[in-house]
C-alpha positions as CSV (number, residue, x, y, z in Angstrom):
1,M,13.1,-7.5,-25.4
2,T,16.7,-6.3,-25.7
3,A,17.7,-9.3,-27.9
4,F,14.6,-8.6,-30.0
5,I,15.5,-5.0,-30.5
6,N,19.1,-5.8,-31.3
7,D,18.0,-8.1,-34.1
8,I,15.9,-5.5,-35.9
9,N,17.1,-3.6,-39.0
10,G,15.6,-0.3,-40.1
11,K,13.2,2.0,-38.3
12,L,11.8,1.0,-34.9
13,T,8.7,2.7,-33.5
14,C,8.2,2.4,-29.7
15,S,4.6,2.9,-28.4
16,F,3.7,3.5,-24.8
17,S,0.4,3.7,-22.9
18,Y,0.1,7.1,-21.4
19,Y,-2.5,6.1,-18.9
20,D,-2.1,3.3,-16.4
21,T,-5.5,1.6,-16.2
22,V,-4.6,-0.5,-13.2
23,E,-3.3,2.3,-10.9
24,I,-5.6,4.9,-12.5
25,R,-3.0,7.5,-13.2
26,E,-1.0,9.2,-15.9
27,C,2.4,7.6,-16.5
28,Y,5.4,8.5,-18.6
29,P,8.0,6.4,-20.5
30,T,10.9,8.4,-19.0
31,T,12.8,5.4,-17.7
32,L,12.3,3.4,-20.8
33,F,13.4,6.3,-22.9
34,Y,16.7,6.7,-21.1
35,R,17.4,3.0,-21.1
36,L,16.9,3.0,-24.9
37,E,19.3,5.9,-25.2
38,E,21.9,3.9,-23.2
39,L,21.4,0.8,-25.4
40,Y,21.7,2.8,-28.6
41,P,24.3,5.7,-28.3
42,T,24.1,8.6,-30.7
43,E,26.4,7.1,-33.3
44,E,24.2,4.0,-33.5
45,R,20.9,5.7,-34.0
46,K,19.4,8.7,-35.5
47,R,16.9,9.4,-32.9
48,V,15.0,7.7,-30.0
49,E,11.8,9.5,-29.2
50,F,8.2,9.0,-28.0
51,V,5.4,11.0,-29.5
52,L,2.2,11.8,-27.5
53,D,0.1,14.4,-29.2
54,G,2.8,16.7,-30.4
55,E,2.4,19.1,-27.5
56,S,2.7,17.1,-24.2
57,S,6.1,16.1,-22.9
58,F,6.9,12.4,-22.5
59,I,9.4,13.2,-19.8
60,D,8.2,13.3,-16.2
61,G,10.2,15.5,-13.8
62,N,10.1,13.0,-10.9
63,D,11.0,10.1,-13.2
64,F,13.9,12.0,-14.7
65,W,15.5,12.7,-11.3
66,I,14.8,9.2,-9.9
67,Y,16.4,7.6,-12.9
68,H,19.5,9.7,-12.8
69,G,19.7,9.2,-9.0
70,V,19.8,5.5,-9.6
71,K,22.5,5.8,-12.3
72,N,24.7,8.1,-10.3
73,G,24.0,6.9,-6.7
74,A,22.3,10.1,-5.6
75,V,19.5,12.5,-6.5
76,I,21.3,15.7,-7.5
77,R,20.4,19.3,-8.4
78,T,22.4,21.5,-10.8
79,E,22.0,25.1,-11.9
80,E,21.3,24.0,-15.4
81,S,18.5,21.7,-14.3
82,Q,17.1,23.9,-11.6
83,E,13.9,24.8,-13.5
84,D,13.2,21.1,-14.3
85,M,13.4,20.0,-10.6
86,P,10.0,19.2,-9.1
87,D,8.8,21.8,-6.7
88,V,9.2,20.0,-3.5
89,P,9.2,21.9,-0.2
90,M,12.3,21.4,1.8
91,W,11.9,19.8,5.3
92,N,12.4,22.2,8.1
93,P,12.0,20.5,11.5
94,S,11.7,23.9,13.3
95,D,8.8,25.1,11.2
96,K,5.8,24.6,13.5
97,T,3.4,25.6,10.6
98,V,4.1,22.2,9.0
99,E,1.2,19.9,9.7
100,L,1.9,16.2,9.6
101,E,-0.5,14.3,7.4
102,L,-0.2,10.7,8.4
103,S,-1.7,7.5,7.3
104,A,-1.2,4.0,8.7
105,S,1.0,3.2,5.7
106,S,3.2,6.3,6.1
107,L,3.7,5.6,9.8
108,A,4.5,1.9,9.0
109,D,7.1,3.2,6.6
110,F,8.6,5.4,9.3
111,L,8.8,2.5,11.8
112,Q,10.3,0.3,9.1
113,C,12.9,2.7,7.9
114,K,13.1,6.4,8.6
115,Y,15.0,7.1,5.4
116,K,12.3,5.5,3.3
117,Y,9.8,7.7,5.1
118,F,11.9,10.7,4.2
119,L,12.1,9.9,0.5
120,K,8.5,8.9,0.1
121,H,6.6,11.2,2.4
122,I,8.8,14.3,2.7
123,L,10.6,14.5,-0.7
124,K,7.5,13.0,-2.2
125,L,9.5,10.7,-4.5
126,R,7.5,7.9,-6.1
127,E,8.5,4.3,-5.8
128,I,10.7,2.9,-8.5
129,K,8.7,0.1,-10.0
130,R,10.6,-3.0,-11.0
131,D,10.4,-3.9,-14.7
132,D,10.5,-7.6,-14.3
133,F,7.7,-9.4,-16.1
134,D,6.2,-12.7,-15.1
135,A,5.1,-14.3,-18.3
136,L,3.3,-17.1,-16.5
137,G,1.7,-15.4,-13.5
138,W,-1.4,-13.4,-13.5
139,L,-2.4,-11.3,-10.5
140,S,0.4,-9.5,-8.5
141,A,0.2,-9.3,-4.7
142,L,-1.4,-5.8,-5.0
143,E,-4.0,-6.9,-7.5
144,T,-4.7,-10.0,-5.4
145,G,-5.3,-7.9,-2.4
146,N,-7.6,-5.6,-4.4
147,I,-9.8,-8.4,-5.7
148,Y,-10.2,-9.9,-2.2
149,H,-11.2,-6.5,-0.8
150,Q,-13.8,-6.0,-3.6
151,I,-15.3,-9.4,-3.1
152,F,-15.6,-9.1,0.6
153,E,-16.9,-5.6,0.5
154,T,-19.7,-6.6,-2.0
155,F,-20.5,-9.7,0.1
156,V,-20.6,-7.9,3.4
157,L,-22.9,-5.2,1.9
158,H,-25.2,-8.0,0.8
159,T,-25.3,-9.3,4.4
160,I,-26.0,-5.8,5.8
161,E,-28.9,-5.4,3.5
162,N,-30.1,-9.0,3.8
163,P,-28.9,-10.6,7.2
164,D,-30.9,-13.8,6.5
165,I,-28.3,-14.8,3.9
166,L,-26.1,-15.9,6.8
167,Q,-28.8,-18.3,8.0
168,N,-28.4,-20.5,4.9
169,R,-25.0,-21.9,4.1
170,E,-25.7,-22.9,0.5
171,A,-27.2,-19.5,-0.3
172,A,-24.2,-17.7,1.3
173,V,-21.6,-19.8,-0.5
174,A,-23.4,-19.4,-3.8
175,C,-23.6,-15.6,-3.3
176,I,-19.9,-15.1,-2.7
177,K,-18.9,-17.5,-5.5
178,K,-21.1,-15.5,-7.9
179,I,-19.5,-12.2,-6.7
180,T,-16.0,-13.8,-7.0
181,E,-16.6,-15.1,-10.6
182,D,-17.9,-11.6,-11.6
183,E,-14.8,-9.9,-10.1
184,I,-12.4,-12.4,-11.7
185,A,-14.1,-11.9,-15.1
186,V,-13.4,-8.1,-14.8
187,F,-9.7,-8.8,-13.9
188,E,-9.3,-11.3,-16.7
189,E,-10.6,-8.8,-19.2
190,E,-8.3,-6.0,-17.9
191,L,-5.3,-8.1,-17.2
192,P,-5.0,-10.9,-19.8
193,T,-2.6,-13.7,-18.9
194,A,-0.2,-15.7,-21.0
195,S,-1.0,-18.9,-19.1
196,V,-4.5,-20.3,-18.8
197,F,-3.1,-22.9,-16.3
198,H,-1.8,-20.2,-13.9
199,T,-5.0,-18.2,-14.2
200,E,-7.1,-21.2,-13.3
201,K,-4.8,-22.0,-10.4
202,Q,-5.2,-18.6,-8.9
203,R,-8.9,-18.8,-9.5
204,E,-9.1,-22.0,-7.5
205,G,-7.1,-20.4,-4.7
206,I,-9.4,-17.4,-4.6
207,L,-12.5,-19.5,-4.5
208,K,-11.1,-21.7,-1.7
209,N,-10.3,-18.6,0.4
210,V,-13.6,-16.9,-0.1
211,T,-15.4,-20.1,0.8
212,K,-13.4,-20.2,4.1
213,F,-14.4,-16.5,4.6
214,V,-18.1,-17.4,4.3
215,E,-17.7,-20.4,6.7
216,Y,-16.2,-18.1,9.3
217,E,-19.1,-15.6,8.7
218,L,-21.6,-18.3,9.3
219,S,-19.9,-19.5,12.5
220,E,-19.9,-16.0,13.9
221,S,-23.3,-14.8,12.7
222,A,-24.9,-15.3,16.1
223,V,-22.4,-13.0,17.9
224,R,-21.7,-10.3,15.4
225,K,-23.2,-8.3,12.6
226,A,-21.4,-6.2,10.1
227,E,-22.3,-2.5,10.3
228,Y,-19.8,-0.9,7.9
229,A,-17.8,-2.1,5.0
230,E,-14.9,-0.2,3.5
231,L,-15.6,2.9,5.7
232,V,-13.7,5.9,4.2
233,F,-12.6,8.5,6.7
234,G,-10.7,11.8,6.1
235,K,-11.1,11.7,2.3
236,D,-12.5,15.2,1.7
237,E,-11.3,16.6,5.0
238,P,-8.7,14.8,7.0
239,I,-9.5,13.8,10.6
240,V,-7.5,16.0,12.9
241,I,-6.2,14.3,16.0
242,D,-4.8,16.5,18.7
243,L,-1.9,14.7,20.4
244,G,-1.1,17.4,22.9
245,E,2.0,19.6,23.3
246,G,1.0,21.6,20.2
247,L,1.2,18.6,17.8
248,K,-1.7,17.5,15.6
249,I,-1.9,14.9,12.9
250,K,-4.2,14.6,10.0
251,A,-5.4,11.1,9.4
252,A,-7.1,9.5,6.4
253,G,-7.8,6.0,5.3
254,I,-10.3,3.1,4.7
255,I,-11.4,0.7,7.5
256,D,-12.2,-2.6,5.9
257,R,-15.0,-3.4,8.3
258,I,-16.8,-2.5,11.6
259,D,-18.9,-5.1,13.4
260,R,-21.5,-4.7,16.1
261,M,-21.1,-7.4,18.6
262,K,-24.0,-9.2,20.5
263,D,-23.3,-7.1,23.6
264,G,-23.6,-3.9,21.6
265,S,-19.8,-3.2,21.5
266,I,-17.8,-2.5,18.4
267,E,-15.0,-4.4,16.8
268,I,-12.7,-2.8,14.1
269,I,-11.5,-5.4,11.5
270,D,-8.8,-5.1,8.9
271,Y,-8.4,-7.8,6.3
272,K,-4.9,-9.1,5.5
273,T,-4.1,-11.3,2.4
274,G,-0.4,-11.9,3.1
275,S,1.7,-13.6,5.7
276,A,0.9,-13.2,9.4
277,R,4.6,-13.2,10.4
278,T,4.7,-9.5,11.4
279,F,1.4,-9.6,13.2
280,R,2.0,-12.6,15.4
281,R,3.7,-10.3,17.9
282,L,0.7,-8.0,18.0
283,R,0.7,-6.2,21.4
284,T,-1.0,-3.1,22.7
285,P,0.6,0.4,22.4
286,Q,0.4,0.5,26.2
287,D,2.9,-2.4,26.3
288,V,5.3,-1.6,23.4
289,G,4.4,1.8,22.0
290,I,3.5,2.1,18.4
291,D,5.1,-0.5,16.2
292,E,4.6,-2.0,12.7
293,A,2.1,-4.5,14.1
294,N,-0.3,-2.3,15.9
295,V,0.1,1.1,14.2
296,Q,-2.8,0.6,11.7
297,L,-5.4,-0.5,14.4
298,A,-4.3,2.2,16.8
299,L,-4.6,5.0,14.2
300,Y,-8.0,3.7,13.1
301,Y,-9.1,3.8,16.7
302,L,-8.1,7.4,17.3
303,A,-9.6,8.5,13.9
304,L,-12.9,6.8,14.7
305,M,-13.0,8.4,18.2
306,E,-12.3,11.8,16.7
307,A,-14.7,11.3,13.8
308,E,-17.6,10.4,16.1
309,R,-16.7,13.3,18.5
310,S,-16.9,15.8,15.6
311,K,-20.0,14.0,14.2
312,V,-18.3,13.2,10.9
313,I,-19.3,9.5,11.6
314,Q,-22.1,8.7,14.0
315,N,-23.3,5.8,16.1
316,I,-19.9,4.1,16.4
317,G,-20.3,3.5,20.1
318,D,-18.1,1.5,22.5
319,I,-15.1,0.0,20.7
320,K,-13.9,-3.0,22.7
321,K,-11.7,-4.9,20.2
322,M,-9.6,-4.4,17.1
323,S,-8.5,-7.3,14.9
324,Y,-6.5,-8.3,11.9
325,R,-8.2,-11.0,10.0
326,F,-6.1,-13.1,7.6
327,V,-8.4,-14.2,4.8
328,T,-6.1,-16.5,2.8
329,A,-4.2,-19.8,3.4
330,K,-1.0,-17.8,3.3
331,G,-2.0,-16.3,6.6
332,N,-3.5,-19.5,7.9
333,Y,-6.9,-17.8,8.3
334,D,-5.7,-16.5,11.6
335,V,-7.3,-13.6,13.6
336,F,-5.1,-11.5,15.9
337,S,-6.9,-9.0,18.2
338,L,-6.1,-6.2,20.5
339,P,-8.5,-5.5,23.5
340,V,-9.3,-1.8,24.0
341,N,-9.0,-0.6,27.5
342,S,-10.5,2.5,29.2
343,D,-7.3,4.4,28.9
344,A,-6.7,3.5,25.2
345,E,-7.2,6.9,23.7
346,E,-4.9,8.7,26.1
347,S,-2.1,6.1,25.8
348,Y,-2.4,5.8,22.1
349,K,-2.1,9.5,21.7
350,A,1.0,9.5,23.9
351,A,2.6,6.8,21.8
352,F,1.9,8.7,18.5
353,L,3.2,11.9,20.1
354,A,6.5,10.2,20.7
355,I,6.7,9.2,17.0
356,C,5.7,12.7,15.8
357,Q,8.4,14.2,18.0
358,E,10.9,11.9,16.3
359,I,9.7,13.0,12.9
360,E,10.0,16.7,14.0
361,K,13.7,16.2,14.7
362,G,14.3,15.8,11.0
363,E,16.7,12.9,11.4
364,F,16.0,10.0,9.0
365,P,18.8,7.5,9.1
366,P,18.4,4.3,7.0
367,V,18.0,0.9,8.5
368,K,21.0,-1.3,7.9
369,G,20.3,-4.1,5.5
370,Q,22.0,-7.4,5.6
371,V,23.6,-8.0,2.2
372,I,24.0,-11.4,0.7
373,V,26.1,-11.5,-2.4
374,T,25.0,-14.4,-4.6
375,D,27.3,-13.9,-7.5
376,E,29.2,-11.0,-9.1
377,K,26.1,-9.5,-10.7
378,E,23.4,-10.1,-8.1
379,R,22.9,-9.1,-4.5
380,D,20.1,-9.7,-2.1
381,V,19.3,-7.5,0.9
382,D,16.8,-7.9,3.7
383,C,15.1,-4.7,2.5
384,R,14.9,-6.0,-1.1
385,Y,11.2,-5.4,-1.2
386,C,11.7,-1.6,-0.5
387,D,10.9,0.3,-3.7
388,F,13.6,2.9,-2.8
389,N,16.6,0.6,-2.3
390,S,18.1,1.7,-5.6
391,V,18.5,5.2,-4.4
392,C,19.7,4.3,-0.9
393,K,23.4,5.1,-0.7
394,F,23.6,3.0,2.5
395,A,22.4,-0.1,0.7
396,F,24.8,0.5,-2.2
397,A,27.8,0.9,0.2
398,E,26.9,-2.4,2.0
399,A,26.5,-4.3,-1.3
400,E,29.8,-3.1,-2.6
């Protein structure tokens, strides 16, 4: 694109979609605007601008500060820019009126890197999205996860309404393939690809994985029955979990699935579409406390217990097991489970209390990343998938 722009004579008009139809949110061309300004200094251009409707600004406050933080190595505040700075409450660890609103993903961020948690969940900075474009690929990892969850939700709802579908393999496979083709058609329309070959390759992979999903459902149909699919909790009013010692957390999220087992007990299930590497060491919070592997299941358990106690959700019953179910070949279709013991609620709360007390201290040091310099222009770090590594001074110092 840079080479293309450099080769143009005359007036150049840059258009930008103000609304992101994939993430369903407004977006601004702030970063692109500043990059164009850098490419074409004042003496080489008359004006670089974006026009929306003549009234709305194309500059987003958060984007402005993130961009200049990246360029200068830190997010700064000056007297001249005070009024443009996003209104972000400063963190005060001694302020007991601050209530922690935690999700499984925010807790996972804290366990992975406390500095990332600070940037994302306290300063409320948005992730810096990479502008790399894959001209051949089609669905990103996020989009792939979305399509699988939509397919499985629709199929499981079919089985809840019509349990007999799991008594006929041909009917079950035909059902999920029809659902899959419908979902793929929607994604193909919304996300056109430059490569028919790669689209077809991903389609084949998705169809293979959903067929494996159905085969597992058929093999388990005698011992389990799906009771909920994509169960939302805490959306309108967060579930408040009392951890003791004056600390409470507000939890919200979506549980992929809840199954009723043959003995009447309940199993909580979360689908995973990526690698199973992190979850192979899944152990109970009683053994290792809360870690990246068990945090999601443990939080779901406490939220469900509290939701049933407060009658927000009814008829959950006796939860005996919680599982991660890997639904793609990348995760080898593995299932990793945690048994739920009689003292689970008490021990889980104690483990979460320890984390919240850490957060209360207000100390958020970064995790040291191992830097591998590949050449003079590129560097690779073990936290390269973190969307905040560009504003992490620690990562910059290590790279240099």
